[in-house]
C-alpha positions, 0 to 999 in steps of 0.5 A, spaced: 431 317 702 435 323 698 437 319 691 439 325 686 440 325 679 446 329 676 447 331 669 453 334 666 457 334 659 462 330 662 463 325 667 468 329 671 463 335 671 458 330 674 463 328 679 464 335 681 457 336 682 456 330 686 462 332 691 460 339 692 452 338 693 452 331 697 460 331 699 466 326 699 462 321 702 457 320 696 455 313 693 454 312 686 448 308 684 449 308 677 451 312 671 449 312 663 450 316 657 444 321 655 443 326 650 448 332 651 452 328 656 452 323 662 447 322 668 449 319 674 445 317 680 448 318 687 446 318 694 450 320 701 453 314 705 448 316 711 442 314 706 445 308 704 447 306 711 439 307 713 437 303 707 442 297 709 439 297 717 432 297 715 428 291 718 426 286 713 420 285 716 414 290 716 410 291 721 404 287 722 399 293 721 401 294 714 401 289 708 407 284 707 412 287 702 417 282 698 424 282 702 431 282 699 435 276 698 440 276 703 446 274 698 443 279 693 443 284 698 450 283 700 452 283 693 449 289 692 453 292 697 459 290 695 458 293 688 456 299 691 462 299 695 466 298 689 463 304 685 465 308 691 472 306 691 472 308 684 469 315 685 474 316 691 479 315 686 476 319 680 475 325 685 482 324 688 484 325 681 481 331 680 483 334 686 491 332 684 490 335 677 487 341 681 493 341 686 498 340 680 495 346 676 496 351 682 502 348 685 506 344 680 512 343 685 508 339 690 508 333 685 515 332 684 517 334 692 512 328 694 515 323 689 522 325 691 520 324 699 517 317 697 522 315 693 527 317 698 523 312 703 519 316 707 512 314 709 506 317 705 504 319 712 510 324 713 510 326 706 503 328 706 504 332 713 510 336 710 506 338 704 500 340 708 505 345 712 509 347 706 508 354 704 505 356 698 508 359 692 515 355 692 518 352 686 521 345 687 528 347 689 525 352 694 520 347 696 525 341 697 530 346 701 524 348 706 523 340 707 530 339 708 530 344 714 524 341 717 526 334 717 533 337 720 529 340 725 525 334 727 531 329 727 534 328 734 541 326 734 546 327 740 549 333 740 556 332 744 559 325 743 564 328 748 559 329 754 557 322 752 564 319 753 565 323 759 559 321 763 560 313 762 555 308 765 552 302 763 549 301 756 546 295 753 546 294 745 539 291 743 536 289 736 534 284 731 539 278 729 544 280 724 543 288 725 551 288 728 550 289 735 557 285 737 561 289 731 558 295 734 560 294 741 567 293 739 567 299 735 564 303 741 569 299 746 575 302 741 573 309 741 572 309 749 579 305 750 582 311 745 580 316 750 580 313 757 584 307 757 582 299 757 582 299 765 576 303 765 572 299 761 568 292 761 564 288 756 559 283 757 555 279 753 548 275 754 548 272 747 549 264 749 545 262 743 549 264 737 555 259 736 561 263 737 558 269 739 562 270 746 568 268 742 568 273 737 567 279 743 572 276 747 577 276 741 575 284 740 576 284 748 583 281 747 585 286 742 583 292 746 586 289 753 579 289 756 575 284 760 569 281 758 564 277 762 558 272 760 552 273 763 546 268 763 540 271 767 538 277 771 541 274 777 548 273 774 547 280 771 546 284 777 552 280 780 556 282 775 554 289 774 555 290 782 562 287 781 564 292 776 561 298 779 568 301 779 568 301 772 567 308 768 563 304 762 560 298 761 558 295 754 553 290 754 552 286 747 545 282 748 542 276 744 539 278 737 532 276 737 526 277 732 522 283 734 516 278 734 520 273 739 515 272 745 522 273 749 523 280 747 520 283 753 523 278 758 530 280 755 528 288 756 526 286 763 532 283 765 536 289 763 531 294 767 531 290 773 538 291 775 540 295 781 545 299 776 541 304 771 542 301 764 541 305 758 538 301 752 541 303 745 536 300 739 540 298 733 536 299 727 538 296 720 538 302 715 536 297 709 530 295 712 523 297 710 519 302 714 514 298 717 519 293 719 523 298 723 516 301 726 515 294 729 522 293 731 521 299 735 515 298 738 517 291 740 523 293 744 520 299 747 517 296 752 511 299 756 513 296 762 520 299 762 524 305 762 524 308 755 530 307 750 536 312 751 536 312 743 538 308 737 544 307 732 543 306 725 547 300 722 549 298 715 548 305 712 553 303 706 548 297 704 542 302 704 539 304 697 536 310 701 535 312 708 528 315 708 525 309 712 530 309 718 530 317 718 522 317 718 522 311 724 527 316 728 523 322 727 516 318 728 519 315 735 523 321 737 529 316 738 536 320 739 541 317 734 547 316 737 552 313 732 551 311 725 555 305 722 558 304 715 561 298 715 565 292 718 572 295 720 573 297 727 573 302 729 573 306 723 566 305 720 563 308 726 561 315 726 557 321 730 551 323 726 550 329 722 543 332 721 545 335 714 549 329 711 543 324 713 538 328 710 542 330 704 544 322 703 536 321 703 533 326 699 539 325 694 538 317 693 538 315 686 531 313 684 531 313 676 528 307 673 526 304 680 520 300 680 518 302 687 518 309 686 511 312 684 510 315 677 506 321 676 500 317 674 500 313 681 499 320 685 491 320 685 490 313 687 496 314 693 493 320 695 486 317 695 489 312 700 492 317 704 486 321 706 484 323 713 489 327 718 496 327 717 496 321 723 502 321 728 506 326 725 501 332 727 502 331 734 510 329 734 513 333 729 514 340 729 514 342 722 514 349 720 
């Protein structure tokens, strides 16, 4: 077993020696102050694993040896893992200090991305692809262009309106499906007239849901139908096959509701193709949005056609929503900025969305990491950039 001692003038110098000679998987066993500096005893993780897996029972041909108490062994391993975590943070701090010395703009760019709501994973991927020598302003400009290249949106609303078809608006409760359905209906009626459009609702759970859509439909002069199950949906869609466009307002349910796959299967089990649009609440946390997409993007059904971002007027930052869109390659069809029908529904613009995200106010926010938090954050990132390395085309 290769247990080694490292003596240096400072703890930082000793840790640097350990990383260079043993590697990033080194495990610190002890440290103490000696004449002229510090002494750290360390070994590689593989040697620690071989020690932990060694048989406690010696061969019969050898003299018996004292065995280590299991509880004490477990406590020692826990202490060693704790020391390893401390070492990782210290090494990450050294690396961050060196990176800051070489490229001071990276720290500000990273804080800007995290403060805008983008995930640490995407921020790390962007920084790794960022060309060297950029100032903060030039680096942010490069990041902006990279995000714009990777943000999918519909390029032509006219083509969408002319194509028509059946669209189902899906999403969790409270995301704004009924109001957004009315907004889309109003935009269509202004182009093609009320007789070319029909509205459907599958929401028989929420009190007044059908009546709310019926009020909007009456104002627009559009027919509205309520469906109960898959057979009813197939029958109604067959009757409406001569309509240019059909919009379906679905029942809202949590992404963790077990009946979500049933709702997806009902929409995808018709004879008429149904394009599913997922509504994403721009005020939600990134992990929540990621969970929503996974729940509604059923593996047994056709892919989501795209998404609509709602509640932009309530969102402090848009990074989490845009991060989710980029991660899952969901085309943004529209963005919603309020309750007014149809004024608060807009065709997305890449530059506006990215600028809005990057320019979010972050002063005095308790959720924006400070400069002292960067080493710990980077130590947790570690490894590969993750999903974005294959999906995002950053360059």
